VEXVEX-524110 format. One record per residue (C-alpha): residue in one letter; y, z, x. Coordinates in nm, 4 decimals. Layout:
BEGIN
   r          y          z          x
   A          Y          Z          X
...
***
This chain:
BEGIN
   r          y          z          x
   X    -0.9959     8.5066    -3.4060
   X    -1.1165     8.7995    -3.2234
   X    -1.4757     8.7828    -3.3109
   X    -1.5130     8.4394    -3.1553
   X    -1.3830     8.5564    -2.8085
   X    -1.7204     8.6775    -2.6683
   X    -1.8825     8.3180    -2.7954
   X    -1.5929     8.1733    -2.5932
   X    -1.6295     8.3618    -2.3083
   X    -2.0116     8.3168    -2.2549
   X    -1.9665     7.9220    -2.3623
   X    -2.0742     7.6888    -2.0507
   X    -1.7214     7.5237    -2.1011
   X    -1.5165     7.8626    -2.0409
   X    -1.6993     7.9638    -1.7448
   X    -1.7075     7.5915    -1.5573
   X    -1.3115     7.5784    -1.6557
   X    -1.2864     7.9195    -1.4892
   X    -1.4768     7.7952    -1.2061
   X    -1.2381     7.4928    -1.1444
   X    -0.9194     7.6829    -1.1734
   X    -1.0423     7.9337    -0.9265
   X    -1.1761     7.6798    -0.7001
   X    -0.8517     7.5013    -0.6917
   X    -0.5963     7.7673    -0.6846
   X    -0.7865     8.0475    -0.4810
   X    -1.0563     7.8625    -0.2964
   X    -0.8638     7.8410     0.0088
   X    -0.7770     8.1916     0.0017
   X    -1.1291     8.2857     0.0755
   X    -1.2343     8.3716     0.4226
   X    -1.3494     8.0588     0.5733
   X    -1.7133     8.1636     0.6037
   X    -1.7294     8.2663     0.2396
   X    -1.6102     7.9143     0.1723
   X    -1.8905     7.7683     0.3745
   X    -2.1386     7.9864     0.2298
   X    -2.0210     7.8997    -0.1409
   X    -2.0638     7.5132    -0.0525
   X    -2.3980     7.5799     0.1151
   X    -2.5178     7.7554    -0.1968
   X    -2.3950     7.4627    -0.4118
   X    -2.5456     7.2138    -0.1901
   X    -2.9107     7.4144    -0.1996
   X    -2.8611     7.4126    -0.5752
   X    -2.8206     7.0583    -0.5896
   X    -3.0944     6.9751    -0.3274
   X    -3.3192     7.1671    -0.5665
   X    -3.2126     7.0038    -0.8590
   X    -3.2570     6.6577    -0.7142
   X    -3.6086     6.7669    -0.5860
   X    -3.7034     6.7813    -0.9282
   X    -3.5412     6.5153    -1.0772
   X    -3.8219     6.2455    -1.0588
   X    -4.0215     6.4785    -1.2514
   X    -3.7560     6.5425    -1.5155
   X    -3.6673     6.1678    -1.5506
   X    -4.0472     6.0764    -1.5687
   X    -4.1463     6.3451    -1.8439
   X    -3.8400     6.2575    -2.0533
   X    -3.8905     5.9064    -2.0612
   X    -4.2860     5.9034    -2.0682
   X    -4.2832     6.1647    -2.3683
   X    -3.9919     5.9833    -2.5537
   X    -4.1729     5.6443    -2.5599
   X    -4.5121     5.7863    -2.6459
   X    -4.3198     5.8967    -2.9499
   X    -4.2716     5.5610    -3.0772
   X    -4.5004     5.3959    -3.3251
   X    -4.4308     5.0339    -3.2056
   X    -4.2208     4.8055    -3.0292
   X    -4.1522     4.9998    -2.7029
   X    -4.0735     4.6657    -2.5186
   X    -3.8222     4.5865    -2.7642
   X    -3.6472     4.9291    -2.7179
   X    -3.6653     4.8504    -2.3615
   X    -3.4850     4.5038    -2.4060
   X    -3.2346     4.6627    -2.6655
   X    -3.1365     4.9306    -2.3841
   X    -3.0759     4.6811    -2.1031
   X    -2.8609     4.4215    -2.3244
   X    -2.6355     4.7125    -2.4481
   X    -2.5899     4.8470    -2.0838
   X    -2.4710     4.4897    -1.9859
   X    -2.2424     4.4526    -2.2972
   X    -2.1042     4.7687    -2.2428
   X    -2.0671     4.6956    -1.8519
   X    -1.8694     4.3607    -1.9307
   X    -1.6366     4.5131    -2.2153
   X    -1.5355     4.7891    -1.9506
   X    -1.4932     4.5865    -1.6595
   X    -1.2693     4.3352    -1.8613
   X    -1.0780     4.6284    -1.9535
   X    -0.9974     4.6998    -1.6003
   X    -0.9252     4.3426    -1.5412
   X    -0.6601     4.3418    -1.8373
   X    -0.4861     4.6750    -1.7654
   X    -0.4143     4.5640    -1.4128
   X    -0.2852     4.2098    -1.5062
   X    -0.0162     4.4084    -1.6885
   X     0.0207     4.7268    -1.5612
   X    -0.0627     4.6950    -1.1937
   X     0.0645     4.3545    -1.0628
   X     0.3861     4.4959    -0.9103
   X     0.2026     4.7883    -0.7347
   X     0.3360     4.8515    -0.3849
   X     0.2281     4.9623    -0.0411
   X     0.0822     5.3091    -0.0336
   X    -0.0378     5.4704     0.3152
   X    -0.3880     5.5818     0.2363
   X    -0.6218     5.4087     0.4453
   X    -0.6561     5.6761     0.6891
   X    -0.6744     5.9690     0.4321
   X    -1.0224     6.0833     0.4855
   X    -1.0635     5.9618     0.8596
   X    -0.7936     6.2095     0.9547
   X    -0.9081     6.5175     0.7987
   X    -1.0441     6.6590     1.1230
   X    -1.1056     7.0190     0.9583
   X    -1.3498     6.9321     0.6760
   X    -1.5462     7.2012     0.5530
   X    -1.8975     7.2506     0.6612
   X    -2.1940     7.4205     0.5085
   X    -2.3013     7.7592     0.6424
   X    -2.6423     7.6148     0.6131
   X    -2.8341     7.2754     0.5399
   X    -3.1205     7.2818     0.3265
   X    -3.2834     6.9456     0.3131
   X    -3.6315     6.9220     0.1121
   X    -3.8386     6.5925     0.1180
   X    -3.7971     6.3364    -0.1088
   X    -4.1496     6.2825    -0.2312
   X    -4.0633     6.0092    -0.5010
   X    -3.7771     5.8355    -0.5669
   X    -3.5489     5.8310    -0.8947
   X    -3.6204     5.4780    -0.9509
   X    -3.9985     5.4998    -0.9224
   X    -4.0066     5.7760    -1.1554
   X    -3.8111     5.5820    -1.4063
   X    -4.0082     5.2610    -1.3565
   X    -4.3138     5.4891    -1.3678
   X    -4.2035     5.6682    -1.6950
   X    -4.1390     5.3210    -1.8493
   X    -4.4829     5.1553    -1.7660
   X    -4.7053     5.4743    -1.8492
   X    -4.4975     5.5142    -2.1534
   X    -4.5402     5.1657    -2.2647
   X    -4.9345     5.1464    -2.1661
   X    -5.0060     5.4941    -2.3481
   X    -4.8199     5.4227    -2.6664
   X    -5.0673     5.1784    -2.7724
   X    -5.3360     5.3029    -2.9948
   X    -5.6618     5.2713    -2.7893
   X    -5.4739     5.4935    -2.4852
   X    -5.2929     5.7601    -2.7242
   X    -5.5082     6.0339    -2.7428
   X    -5.4617     6.3902    -2.8596
   X    -5.4903     6.4686    -2.4974
   X    -5.2092     6.2419    -2.3808
   X    -4.9953     6.3437    -2.6516
   X    -5.0299     6.7197    -2.5804
   X    -4.9727     6.6419    -2.1946
   X    -4.6589     6.4893    -2.2682
   X    -4.5415     6.7808    -2.4935
   X    -4.6595     6.9976    -2.2147
   X    -4.4432     6.8414    -1.9590
   X    -4.1154     6.8198    -2.1998
   X    -4.1319     7.1908    -2.2630
   X    -4.1639     7.2514    -1.8777
   X    -3.8599     7.0581    -1.8471
   X    -3.6520     7.2168    -2.1317
   X    -3.7531     7.5449    -1.9689
   X    -3.6091     7.4644    -1.6298
   X    -3.2740     7.3173    -1.7751
   X    -3.2146     7.5851    -2.0181
   X    -3.3327     7.8840    -1.8469
   X    -3.2974     7.8151    -1.4615
   X    -3.0556     7.5447    -1.4038
   X    -2.7908     7.5941    -1.6649
   X    -2.7093     7.9756    -1.6102
   X    -2.6153     7.8793    -1.2434
   X    -2.3892     7.5990    -1.3258
   X    -2.0765     7.7909    -1.2425
   X    -2.1965     7.8849    -0.8988
   X    -2.3182     7.5206    -0.8432
   X    -1.9840     7.3871    -0.9199
   X    -1.7645     7.6454    -0.7299
   X    -1.8748     7.5368    -0.3648
   X    -1.8035     7.1645    -0.4461
   X    -1.4571     7.2497    -0.5716
   X    -1.3847     7.4698    -0.2860
   X    -1.4891     7.1849    -0.0747
   X    -1.2724     6.9100    -0.2480
   X    -0.9681     7.1779    -0.2078
   X    -1.0543     7.2472     0.1336
   X    -1.0821     6.8795     0.2691
   X    -0.7474     6.8011     0.0520
   X    -0.8840     6.5330    -0.1580
   X    -0.6988     6.6282    -0.4559
   X    -0.3198     6.6887    -0.2868
   X    -0.4074     6.3338    -0.1181
   X    -0.4939     6.1653    -0.4736
   X    -0.1605     6.3080    -0.6401
   X     0.0871     6.2386    -0.3765
   X    -0.0344     5.8868    -0.2305
   X    -0.2148     5.6655    -0.5406
   X    -0.0254     5.8435    -0.8085
   X     0.0753     5.5351    -0.9970
   X    -0.2667     5.4077    -0.9729
   X    -0.4612     5.7245    -1.0472
   X    -0.2520     5.7698    -1.3731
   X    -0.3227     5.4155    -1.4833
   X    -0.6947     5.4790    -1.4387
   X    -0.7016     5.8035    -1.6073
   X    -0.5178     5.6894    -1.9176
   X    -0.7399     5.3718    -1.9237
   X    -1.0726     5.5939    -1.9044
   X    -0.9441     5.8446    -2.1490
   X    -0.8308     5.6099    -2.4036
   X    -1.1490     5.3976    -2.3884
   X    -1.3787     5.6678    -2.3898
   X    -1.1871     5.8413    -2.6857
   X    -1.2337     5.5196    -2.8635
   X    -1.6143     5.5118    -2.7939
   X    -1.6546     5.8518    -2.9311
   X    -1.4292     5.7880    -3.2160
   X    -1.6475     5.4766    -3.3305
   X    -1.9652     5.6973    -3.2625
   X    -1.8379     5.9644    -3.4876
   X    -1.7271     5.7290    -3.7646
   X    -1.3628     5.7806    -3.6959
   X    -1.4328     6.1712    -3.8051
   X    -1.1768     6.3758    -3.6241
   X    -1.3960     6.6676    -3.7018
   X    -1.6926     6.5071    -3.5461
   X    -1.5172     6.3723    -3.2485
   X    -1.4064     6.6894    -3.1712
   X    -1.7606     6.8432    -3.1936
   X    -1.9040     6.5488    -2.9740
   X    -1.6057     6.6356    -2.7204
   X    -1.7097     7.0022    -2.7124
   X    -2.0784     6.9256    -2.6424
   X    -2.0127     6.6681    -2.3841
   X    -1.7113     6.8286    -2.1609
   X    -1.9306     7.0551    -1.9517
   X    -2.1270     6.7459    -1.8271
   X    -1.7921     6.5647    -1.7543
   X    -1.6593     6.8772    -1.5942
   X    -2.0148     6.8806    -1.3585
   X    -1.9831     6.5226    -1.3011
   X    -1.6294     6.5989    -1.1533
   X    -1.7113     6.8858    -0.9392
   X    -2.0017     6.7591    -0.7785
   X    -1.9339     6.3964    -0.7841
   X    -2.2598     6.3237    -0.8874
   X    -2.3950     6.1860    -1.2333
   X    -2.7312     6.3171    -1.1635
   X    -2.5847     6.6632    -1.1240
   X    -2.4613     6.6372    -1.4271
   X    -2.7973     6.4792    -1.5864
   X    -2.8984     6.8250    -1.7312
   X    -2.6083     6.8915    -1.9051
   X    -2.5380     6.5488    -2.0370
   X    -2.9146     6.5086    -2.1769
   X    -2.8261     6.8647    -2.3590
   X    -2.4941     6.7215    -2.5195
   X    -2.6702     6.4135    -2.6019
   X    -2.9391     6.5991    -2.7787
   X    -2.6930     6.8054    -2.9793
   X    -2.4721     6.4897    -3.0639
   X    -2.7472     6.2697    -3.1616
   X    -2.9983     6.4829    -3.3013
   X    -3.2587     6.2671    -3.1378
   X    -3.4108     6.4809    -2.8699
   X    -3.6504     6.2078    -2.7425
   X    -3.4320     5.9398    -2.7415
   X    -3.1502     6.1298    -2.5689
   X    -3.4129     6.2300    -2.2945
   X    -3.4824     5.8687    -2.2483
   X    -3.1519     5.6827    -2.2679
   X    -2.9719     5.9662    -2.0537
   X    -3.1888     5.9641    -1.7505
   X    -3.2567     5.5669    -1.7946
   X    -2.8627     5.4939    -1.7598
   X    -2.7530     5.7732    -1.5402
   X    -2.6938     5.5443    -1.2260
   X    -2.6440     5.2106    -1.3786
   X    -2.4196     5.2475    -1.7130
   X    -2.1040     5.3275    -1.5117
   X    -1.8060     5.3230    -1.7191
   X    -1.5772     5.5005    -1.4690
   X    -1.6569     5.2444    -1.2034
   X    -1.6601     4.9597    -1.4321
   X    -1.2657     5.0346    -1.5226
   X    -1.1497     5.1686    -1.1730
   X    -1.3060     4.9376    -0.9292
   X    -1.1190     4.6084    -1.0430
   X    -0.8116     4.8314    -1.0836
   X    -0.8212     4.9460    -0.7459
   X    -0.9212     4.6077    -0.6076
   X    -0.6098     4.4300    -0.7942
   X    -0.3830     4.7046    -0.6542
   X    -0.5191     4.6641    -0.3052
   X    -0.4757     4.2501    -0.3607
   X    -0.1296     4.3170    -0.4649
   X    -0.0598     4.5179    -0.1578
   X    -0.2012     4.2311     0.0752
   X    -0.0275     3.9556    -0.0790
   X    -0.3125     3.8220    -0.2565
   X    -0.2871     3.6403    -0.5836
   X    -0.4454     3.7747    -0.9195
   X    -0.7830     3.6122    -0.9663
   X    -0.7980     3.3685    -1.2716
   X    -1.0502     3.4274    -1.5495
   X    -1.3424     3.2042    -1.4335
   X    -1.3289     3.3675    -1.0942
   X    -1.3147     3.7350    -1.2391
   X    -1.5828     3.6230    -1.4957
   X    -1.8292     3.5197    -1.2221
   X    -1.7238     3.8340    -1.0068
   X    -1.7783     4.0557    -1.3395
   X    -2.1382     3.8957    -1.4050
   X    -2.2187     3.9941    -1.0429
   X    -2.0708     4.3288    -1.0496
   X    -2.2659     4.4329    -1.3670
   X    -2.6107     4.3379    -1.1927
   X    -2.5115     4.5077    -0.8967
   X    -2.4575     4.8312    -1.0656
   X    -2.8539     4.8613    -1.1138
   X    -2.8527     4.8891    -0.7570
   X    -2.6266     5.2084    -0.7250
   X    -2.7053     5.4938    -0.5372
   X    -2.6376     5.8196    -0.7011
   X    -2.4384     5.9680    -0.4362
   X    -2.0601     5.9985    -0.3842
   X    -1.9216     5.6618    -0.2640
   X    -2.2690     5.4773    -0.3455
   X    -2.0977     5.2886    -0.6349
   X    -1.8723     5.1047    -0.4060
   X    -2.1178     5.0160    -0.1054
   X    -2.3048     4.7415    -0.3117
   X    -1.9810     4.6090    -0.4410
   X    -1.8393     4.5182    -0.0989
   X    -2.0181     4.1825    -0.0614
   X    -1.9029     4.0738    -0.4090
   X    -1.5514     4.2021    -0.3553
   X    -1.5327     3.9838    -0.0108
   X    -1.6966     3.6619    -0.1473
   X    -1.5503     3.6512    -0.4973
   X    -1.1825     3.8351    -0.4530
   X    -1.1165     3.7411    -0.0901
   X    -1.1216     4.0825     0.0608
   X    -1.1084     4.1323     0.4449
   X    -1.2686     4.3844     0.6076
   X    -0.9461     4.6106     0.6171
   X    -0.9099     4.5820     0.2458
   X    -1.3064     4.6684     0.2240
   X    -1.2326     5.0034     0.4131
   X    -0.9290     5.0654     0.2150
   X    -1.1200     5.0202    -0.1187
   X    -1.4225     5.2408    -0.0143
   X    -1.1623     5.5313     0.1099
   X    -0.9638     5.5103    -0.2325
   X    -1.2934     5.4913    -0.4059
   X    -1.4401     5.8160    -0.2572
   X    -1.1080     5.9953    -0.3051
   X    -1.1298     5.8766    -0.6728
   X    -1.5007     5.9615    -0.7021
   X    -1.4720     6.2997    -0.9158
   X    -1.2478     6.1298    -1.1832
   X    -1.4790     5.8199    -1.1974
   X    -1.7983     6.0150    -1.1411
   X    -1.6600     6.2274    -1.4787
   X    -1.6075     5.9012    -1.6647
   X    -1.9489     5.7897    -1.5889
   X    -2.0750     6.0683    -1.7336
   X    -1.8673     6.1063    -2.0300
   X    -1.9252     5.7302    -2.0511
   X    -2.3105     5.7594    -2.0943
   X    -2.2540     6.0343    -2.3365
   X    -2.0951     5.7977    -2.5627
   X    -2.3305     5.5160    -2.4667
   X    -2.6326     5.7426    -2.6128
   X    -2.4549     5.8027    -2.9378
   X    -2.3868     5.4437    -2.9922
   X    -2.7370     5.3157    -2.8637
   X    -2.9169     5.5936    -3.0629
   X    -2.7235     5.4532    -3.4011
   X    -2.8519     5.0990    -3.3134
   X    -3.2025     5.1969    -3.2397
   X    -3.2281     5.4134    -3.5377
   X    -3.1630     5.1225    -3.7615
   X    -3.5173     4.9567    -3.5942
   X    -3.8440     5.0820    -3.7522
   X    -3.9717     5.1045    -3.3825
   X    -3.7788     5.4426    -3.3385
   X    -4.0079     5.6986    -3.5524
   X    -4.0864     6.0037    -3.3250
   X    -4.4326     6.1429    -3.3549
   X    -4.4113     6.4334    -3.1105
   X    -4.2756     6.7765    -3.2155
   X    -3.9462     6.8812    -3.0503
   X    -4.0361     7.2363    -2.9882
***
């Protein structure tokens, strides 16, 4: 057992776990200036990652689509259908759990939890890098370029060499530059959460709702990974070991994009399909949101009970779920971005008032670390399951080397 200690101590899971524990229990003991500096460092690292993300997304998708021998359009259609089906399933899970578990939810004073925080931690400095290309543009450009150059008349050796070159640069950036600084990247955000009192508010104020959401997300995600593992406990644990660092990063940064490099790495290990993993994970990072799909309906129904509104019937919720799934394609990958595009739908189909919209926004932001972690883990499971589907299609025949 002792011989495994060095490997455990050097593992990213152990380092991130120590970072979370230190931030939760000892972060507030640091001088205010040190907390501010660590938070600023985390923001700087995140800003740097976000600056390079369009290139990462484009290169991953472009090189993967070029690896397919045929039927790239079929791949995109299958991917979109899988995203929508998964969104429907997780949304209706939130609906049914709420119907039986949260129907008697009472009034809990949380509306001003964030607004009353007058001592919010501020960064020591605030570096802002320009956004040269949006992630959505890089996503669509990668798909469009991949489709065009995948046809034989455009698929020259120069194009394949260029795709391989881009992918090697991305691999070097993720594995040699980004992963080594992950603990420092996460530490500042953990200290920020603890300093602002977010964790204590979650535990004390909306504890029953939080427990219901956490249990639902854990059980559903575990089921997905068990299905992906062919119900093999050994394979399930292997999947979990690989994907947990990405989930922890999503929790600490409240950003699925920040966890993207780790999630890609985990998907590559869990599926054994480098090119597919580097396409599916970036393509779904902000549109396939298992955590949001489960949590938003549960929070909404708890608030409706609090304000005396009746539980929506199935046809009403079906219309809400349809627009909910579609609206997620416009979600911004920032803390709180997931609820902003949902508010008009909540007001139109569930009868939300402006006060209720403000309350759900506050609760959503408070629970964002939990939901982001679930989103990240959900994308890991989605990649495993979707890869199994795509591997059965003749269109998935990689031609690029993975070295």
